[in-house]
C-alpha positions, 0 to 999 in steps of 0.5 A, a space after each residue: 500500499 505505501 508504494 500505491 500511494 508513493 506514485 499517486 502522490 508523486 505523480 500530483 507533486 512538483 517535488 516528487 524527491 520531498 514525498 516521505 511516506 509511513 506505512 505502520 502495520 497493527 493487526 487488520 488496519 494499515 496506517 499511512 503517514 503522507 509528506 510532501 513539501 509545503 508547496 504540494 500540500 493543496 496539489 495531494 488534498 485538493 480541491 474540496 479534499 476531492 483529490 485526498 478522499 480519492 487516494 483514501 478510497 484507492 487506499 481502501 481498496 487495495 487494504 480490503 484486496 488484503 482483509 485489512 482497514 487502511 487509513 491515510 493522514 496527510 502531516 504538514 
């Protein structure tokens, strides 16, 4: 799941080298923390949070295939 979020985030931002992703796996839940450059934060969140919502939806589908739940946190 880390690879999925990495692919999406690096495709959206102007500074892909600044993308940092941390994945924490607990029993049935995966926590993915995404950090990007301050200038790119708006691109990852999108208008009214639409892009972030879409990334979370894709992450949930990928997690469901592995019988897990996923949570995405975008950190400033």
